[in-house]
N, C-alpha and C positions, 0 to 999 in steps of 0.2 A: 428520731429526735424523741427525748423524755419529755412532759408534760407541764415542767417548771418555766416560768417565766423569764427565772434568772440568764436561760440560754439565749436571750432577744438579743444582747446587747442594750438593755432600754438602760436608762439612766438611773442612780441608786436611790435617787426620789423619788422618781417612778415606780422603783421595785417595793420599794417601802410603802408606797399608799396603794398599791394595788394589793398588799399583803391586808393591809391597816381595813380596806372595802374587801376581805372576804376572797379577795382573787387567788384563790391558791393552788390551782392546775388549771391549765390550759384546755379549754370543751373542743369538740372534733374540729368545728370549724376553726377556731382559735388557733390551734395547732398547725391546721393547712394549708391556711392564709396569712399569717400574722409575718411568718418569714420572709414570704413574697412581697407583703405588703412593706414592708419596711425596707426592702431593697428597690420598691419605688415600680413595682409592677404594674400593669394594668392589670384588672381581675374580675371575671365574669366569675359571679359562687352563687352555687345553689345551698341554702340550707333552712331547716324549719324554723317559726317563728320558736322563741324562746330559746336560742341555742349562743346565746351568747354573741352576737353580730354586731352589735355596736361597739363592744371594745375592739374587736376585730379591726375597723376602719377607724376607732377613735383613737388607738394610742400611736398609730404609722402617722398620722397627721396630726396630730399633737406634740409629738417628736422633732416634725419641720416647722414647728411654727417659732417667729421671731417674735418674742413680745417687745419690742420695741418699736417694730411695725405696726401700727392700727390700720392699716389694710386689709380688708378680706383674704385671707391666706386658703381658708377650706371654706367648701361650700354642700351641705345634706340636703339634697332633696327629698321630701316624706310623702307619703300618698293622704296623709290628714293630718287636721291639726293635732288630733291625741298623741299619735307616736312623734310626732317632730319635737312636742315638750317631752316626752319622755327619752328622747334621745338625747333633747339639749340636757337635762338632767342629770342623764350620766357621761357627758363629756364633762360639763363644769366636776364633777367628781371626778374625775379620773383624773383631772386638770389641776386640782385641788396643790399640787408639789409644784407648780409652774405660778409665779407670781405675776398678779393683771393678762390674766386671760379672761377676754371677752366673748362669752356665748350669747349674740341675739337671735331670737325665733322670730321668723318673718311668716304669718298665716292669715286666711281670710277668716272671718267671723268676728273679726276684732277693731278696732279703729285705727288706720294705717297713721294719722299724726302723731301718737308718742313712738309709734316705729322707726318716722321720720327722724323723730327726735332724740334718738335711742344711735340711730346712726348716725347723726352728724358727729357724735365724741368715739366714733371710731370702732371697729369688731374685728376680731380675729378669726371668726366661725362665726358663719351663717346658718341656723336650721331652719328651714320651713317649705310651703307648699308652693306648687309653681306655677301657680296663678298671682299667688300674692310676690312672688319673686319675680313677676314678670314685668307686673305694678310699678316695683319700685325701679328697675328698669327704663321704664318708659317715663317714669319721673326724673329720671335721674338721680334717685337717693341713693341706688344701690351701682357700685363699679367693682365689678367679676375681675381686672386687669391682671390683678397682682393674684390671683386661685392658684395654688401648687397642689391643690388635693380636691376633686370633685367625685361623691359619692352618689349614688341612686339607692335609693335603701325603697325596698319593696316595688322593685321597679315595673314587674308584670301588672299589680294593682294601678299603679301611675297612668299605666294604658292604658287597663281597660277602662280607665274612668274619662278617657280621654283626653291624659294631658303630652299627646306626642308633641305637637306640635310647640305646644308652652318649652317643652323639656328642650326640644331641638330650637328654639330661640336662646333660650338659656345658656345652653355648651355654646353655642356660637361668641358671646361674652365672655369666655374666658378662653385664658390664652392655651398655643397648641400644646405646648410641652406641659402640660398639667396631668397630673397623676389621676386616671377617671378606674375608682371601682362600685361595680354595680353587685346587686343582693339581688336573685329575686326565685323566688319558691316554684316558680314553673320559667319554661323556656319556650315560648309560643314564637311564631315568626318574625313580628315585628322587635321584640328581644334580641334575639338574632341581628336583625337590621339594625338596631339602634347603636350595639355591640362593633359592628360592623367598620360604622360612619364616624362613630367617634374616639372608640377606643383602638393603644396602637401595638398590635400583638397581645393582645390581653391572654392571660393563664387562665384556663378553667378550672375550676374545681368544685366538685359537688358534694357535700357530706349527704348520707341517708337522710331522706326527706320526709321518709314514711316515719312511723312510732313506733315506737318497740310496742310489739304485741300485746305484753305483758302490762306495760305502761298506763293503758289504757281499754276501761272495760266497756266494748261494744254492744249493745243490746237493741236491737228492731223489735217492732212491735205492728202487726196488723190490724186498722181500724175502716169502717167505714167513713166515706167523706163527711154525711150529714151527724157522723159520733166523733170529728176530732178535738172540740172544744172540752167536751166534757172526758175522753179518753186522755188530754194533755193533764186536766185535773187528776184525774186516777195516776197518770205517771208522776206527778209531783206528792200528793199525797204519802203514796206506795214507798217512793226512794227519799222524799221529805232532803233533799240537798239544801246544803249550809246556805249557798247560793248555785242558780243555772242561771246561763244564756238563752234563750228561746229564739233559735232563731227562724224568719217566717222570708218569703218571698215579698212582699208587698204594705207598703205604708198602710193601705187599708186593714191588709191582715193584723199588721201589728198593734192596731187600734182596737180593732174586733177581738183579740185573745187576750190584751190588758183588760178589758173593761169585763170579759167574762171571768178572766181568771179573780178580777176585784171583787165582785159580783159574788165569787165562791169564798170570799173572806181571806184572798192572799194578796198577800200587799203587792205591790207590781209595776212597774216604769215601764214606759216603751219605748226607745229610740230610735227614728226614723228622719229621712229627711227634711223634714217641715219644723223640723225643731229651731229656735232662736239658737246662738252658739250660748247664750245664757243660760239659754234653758236644758240646752244639750250638755253643758259643764255640770249643772248642779245635778242634771239623770247620774252622770257619771260619777259624780263625787258620793250621790248617796248610796251607789251599789259598793264601789269601792269602800264606803264606811262602815258596811254590813247594816245600814238602817232600813234596808229594801232588797231583801232576798231573789227575787225576779226581774230579773229584764230581758224584754221582749224588743228583738231587733231584728234589722233587715243588714242582709251581707254588706251594703254601701255605706249604711249610717255604721256600721262597726267597722269600718277598717281602720286599721291602728288601736285597736281596742286590744288593751295588753292591761289584763286584771290579773294581779300575783295572787297565786294559791286558789285558783277558778275549781270548785271540785267536781262541777256538770255543765255540759252542754245538751241541747236538747235542740233535735231539727224538726220542728213542727210541720215546715215542708221540706223534705230533701234539697239536695243541691242539683242545679241541671247537671253535674260533671261530677266524677270520682274524686278530681283535683280540688274542685270545690270541697268535698266532704271531708277532707281530707285536711283544709287549712282551717275549716271550721273547728273541727274538734280539737287541731294544735293547740287551742288556747285552754283545755285543760290538761292534766296531766305533763305538766311543766316540772323542769329544775329537780328531778328526780322523785316527785309528788307523785302518787296514783288519783286519775281521773277518770269520770264518768260520761260516756256519751250513750245517748237514749235517741232512736229514732222513729217514728213516725212514718208507718207510707199504708197505703192504698193497695189492693191486688192488682191495677193496673201500673203500678210503680216495681213491682217484683225486679223489673229487668234492672232497676237500679241497682239495687241488693246487690244483683249478680256482679253488676259493672262495676260497686264497689269492693266487692269481695276478690274480684281478679287481678283492679287494681293492686291490690296489697296482697296478692297472693296468699288470701284468708278465705278459707271456706268461712260465709256465713248463710245463718236463719233467720225468721222471723217468727217469732210467737204471736198466739192473739194476744190481743190487748184482756178479752174476758179470762185468762187466765193468771192475770193478776187478783189478791184477793181487795176487798174495799180495804181502807184505811181511813184514819183520823185523820182532819184536815192540819195543814202544816202549822206550827207555832208561829207567832208573829215576832220580826226580828227584835233582838236584844238593844239594839241602838235606835235613838233617833237622833237625825242631824239638825243643830240648829246654824243659822246663816248670821254671818254678822256685817252688818256694811262698812268694813273698814279691810284693806288688805295692805300688798307690798308699796303702795304709794304712799301709805299712812304708816309705812314704816311698824309696820304690825308683824311679830315673831311668833312662831306657835308656841314659845316660852311663855310670851304677854297672857297669850289665850288660857295654857295652862295655868299659868299662877292667878289670873282674876277667877278661873272656875274652883280652883281648889283654896285659895287662899282667901279673898274676899268673902266667896259665896258657900263654902264648906264643904264644897260636892268631895268624896274622896276620889284620890287620885286612879284608884282599879274601877271608877265607873266613868271615865274618859276615855273613850276611841282615837281614831285615827282626830288629825289637826291637817286641814288644806289651806292655804295661803295662794289666792290669787293675787289681779294686780289690784282689782276695786274691794276684793270680797275675801272674806274665810269662813270658814265649814268646819266644825266642830260637832263630831259624835259623842253621846250621852247614853249611859244606858237610862233605859226607861222608865226604871224606880225614880229617878232622879232627877226628868228632865224636866218638869214643872220648876221644883227649886231652881235649876240654872237657868233655866227661862226668865224667872223672876230677877233673881240676883242680877242678871246680867246686864236684863232693862235697865235697875234701878242704881246701878254699881257702874264701876268705872276700869278703863282697858288702858294701861297706860295713863292715867291719870284725865281721862277724855270718856265722855259718852258717847254712845254709839247705838243705832236702833239693832236690835237683835230679832229674829222673830223666828218660826219652827218649822223646817220644810214639810 
């Protein structure tokens, strides 16, 4: 089969929509799974992150939706809110040719009241995390009796996080005749057990889960445990990545690393499980908006984290197994772009390097950190993020903010970066040379004829 979407029997409106969204050829996972999924088959699929998974399950579930029936017809379970938000956004884009398709996100970390209100008006597609979906089922604010398609995205991660019982309880509320599509980066025993219990004669599809050897440049550096913090500074100053995620084992280590980098003049933010959801959102937005170059995170806190065009990943602490390493570095080098993976290890961790090499069938060697030349510190980010106390609930759109900044305040459009609109807040990246003028102008001026509080993050 060739790589054209036109051979799948999709509606003409969907094909035109795909073309307008830049979906010109199917990825490897789409080519293998889409024909089967469109036939209604149950599927268990293995694919690396950034491989086009969302369209693989979104196109078939959208093809089956009856727009006049506002009962829940498709349910997508994700391990984290960030992934759920990204999936829902892409499903909405892929549904643009269909009128009145309602996609609702149900995740923890935000008030359940507005979610209940949204569900009262009906929904075609629900995307959410197991814990919050189960909360709605318990409150009887969500009914799954008309679900035609169930998707478990990053199923291995959900089970790692202890969601097995919640997932089982949710699945039992769906019809037995539904289609079940399961995506997992790895296939531990509990995934096979889940599939055996809840899927009907599933087709197993695997796409090469390792990354192309030339796509991600992998470098390893030996250091002493007592010198790790300074060695990290040396790595950052030498390679000077435009942005990088630094992975640590524990929350305490993320705080320690972040504080040390800040003390060396490197603007850094930490992402760990202690953050409130609002603070977590702000950290991720600043990183995406390029007003912070370095994000220090634990694996758990970074679940579902998808940063487009991430130039580098740094392992401050090596993960416990080769699969975890491959999953981490897969966040860079996506969509045909080159990526850089830097890892630090001590003499005691040489066995991990050997394990990673065997897993990838690729000989890896470590250099001494001392072989790197000393270099000047990293330059600060070009952008600063401003937070506006108004969001989607206030009918604020990106164009309203752009118009206020460039029109009323008089900032050139070239100084305005990414704009993110959440339910109750909006964020705009402004070039550092114009941020003082933008902040003062927005505080004094109006957006959509109204005054809102504005502050610098």
